N, C-alpha and C positions, 0 to 999 in steps of 0.2 A: 312199687306200692308197699311192699313189706318193709323196706327201709324207712319210708315215710311214717308208717304206723309205729314202728319201733322208736323213731325219734320223738314222736308225739307222746308215747308212753313214758319215755325218760323225762320229758318236760313235765308231765303230770306228776311223776314220782318225785321230782325235785320240788315242785310247788307244795305237795302234800295238802291239798285242799280237803276240807272236812267232808265234802260230798264225793271224794275220790275213793271209791270202794273197790275192794277185791272180793270176788264172789268165790266162796269156798264150797257151797253146795248149790246145785241147780237141778231143775227137773223139767220134763217136757209137759206142755200144756196145750189145750185146744186153742184154735184161732176162730173166734166167732164169725169172722169174715169168710173163712174157708172151712166150714164144718166137716166137709167130706173131701176125699181125694178121688178124682175120677181118672182111671187108667184105661188106656186103649191098647188092645193087643190083637194080633192076627189069630184067627181061628180057622182051621182047615174045615171046609164045608164038605158034606157028604155028596152033594151034587154040585155041578158047575154053577158059578155065580155069573149071571148074565149082566147084571148092572144094579144100580140103585134107583128104586122107584121114587119119582119126584112129586107125584100127585096121588090123591086118594082114589083108589079104584076098587070096584066090587067085582065079584065073580061074574063072568059073562060079558063084562064091558070090554070095549076095544082098547088095545094097548098099542101105542105108536112109539116110534123111535124117540120122539121128543119127550115122552113120558119117563124115559130111562136115562140116567147119567152113567158114565163109565164107572166100573168098579175100581176104586182107588187102591185096593189091595192087590197083591200078586195073584196070578191066576190060581184058582182053586182055594182061595182064602177069602174070608170076610173079616171086617173089623167089628169087634165086640167091645163093650164098655164094662168095666168092673168098678164098683163103688167100695172104697175103703172107708168104713165108718169109724174105726179105731185109729184116728188120724190126729197126731199131736205134733204139729210143726213148730210150735213156739217153745221158747225156753225162758224160764223165770228163775231169778235168784231166790234161794230159800235160806241162805246163811251168808252174810257178808261182813267184812270188817274194814275199818279204815286202814289205809296203807301207812305203816310206820316208816320211820327213817331207816330202820334196819333191825337186825336181831342179834342177840348175844347167844352164842353157843358155848357151853362150858368146855374147858380143857378136858381132854380124855375122850371126847366124842369124835375121834378120828374117823369112825365109820360114817357118821353123818357128813363130816367135812369132805371125805373122799367122794361120796356120792354127789355132793354139790359141785365139786370140781369136775367130776365126770360129765355133769350137765352144762359145763362152760360157765359156771357162776363164780365170780371173783370173791375171794375170802381174804380177810385181813386178820392179823393176830396182834393182841395187845402186848406191849413190851414193858409195861410196868403196872403196878397195882394202883387203884384209886377208886373213889366213890363215883357212882353214876346213878342218875335218875332213870328208872325203867318202869315198864308196865309188865306186871306179872299176872298169870292166870291161876286162880285157885279153883280146884275142881269141886263143884258142889254136888254133882251127881254123875254117875258113870255106870253104864252097862257095857262091858267089853264085848267085842265080836267073838263069835264062837270058832271062827276059822281065820287062818292067816290071810293076808292080802285084803282084808275087809276093815272098813272104819268101824269104830265103836258103835254099837246099836243106839246108844244114847249117851250124850256127853253134854253136861251143862257147866259152864264156867262163869266165874266172876273176875273181871279185870280190875286190878288194883294198882295204884301208883305207889311206888316205894323207892327208897334209895338203898342200893346194895354196893358191895365192894367187888369191883371187877379185878380179877387176878391176872398177873402176867401169864401168858399162855392161853387165856380165853380167846375165843374167836369172835370176830364181828363180820356180819354179812349185810352189806348195804343194799337197800332196795332201789337205789338210783343206779341201775345198770340194766342190761338187756333182759335179764330175768326178773324184772320188777313185778310181774304178776305171778310168775312161777314160784318165787321165793316164799311169799306168804302161803301159797297153796301147799308147799312142802312142809313148812315149819309151824303152821297154826294147828292147835290141837283139835279144832272142830272141822277141819278140812276133810272132804271126801277123798282127797288125793294125796294126803300127807304121809310123812314118814311114820306117823302113829299107826298106820294100817299094817305095817310089817313087823312081825314079831322079832325079827333079828335085831331091830334097833332098841327093843325093850323100852318103849316110850309111853306105854299105857300106864297112867299114874293111879295111885290109890285115891279114893274119895277123901277130900280134905287136903290133899297134897298140892304143891305148886308145880306147875308144868315146867319141864326141863329148860325151855328156851324163854328168854325175856325179849320183849319188844322195846325199842328205844324211840321215844317221841321226837328226839332230835339227834343229830350226828354227835357221837361222843367226842369230848374234848381230850380224852386220854390218847396218847400216841399209839399208833398202830403201824404195822408194816405189812406189805402184801405177803400172803402166805402161799407158798408153793411146795409141792411134794418134791423132796430131794431124791434123786436117783443115784444110788451108790454103785460105783463100778468096781468090780473085783480086780 
């Protein structure tokens, strides 16, 4: 089942349909069809439980064996119901982006690249300079998080199309791979799960600045080679 889902995800990533969105922020919501959650649990009774009364009886009326069903709970226990009213079983997307072909990570960001590789994400490296059409984020408003490991309290961006020069040594991260959903979640500035959360990456930009990573609307025509960490032996 997992293999089938991953294969379909790569198909969607390859097609890059306009309605193929990656959710960066989500929240729990109520389900009007199930407004409350009913839980049942065993409760130890102070007196022995003889059975479950199946008919309405008043004090003084005769009680027969047919009026009582066996106790479904273990001896000495009865079943009680608890109602959970703060019940939010649904999930809704609150921030989504269209899936790009991939991302440009500038040379010198080996910290980011190493983490991507540690997550099993394939990375390529450009082997020559050249122009490339990209999508860039300009930061319109930003309130940084007060603590490490948290996303910015507020971040508003404007996406712009521009042409830039890609340099030899820059990195390319394709979204057409097993991490097709994970990659945008890590590299998008508005993500609740992104690298921007962690102070060690120093990715929180100034207001008016352009975010460090570019999106590519199509696969770059510039030549790349697979990037691997070289292990030097002494």
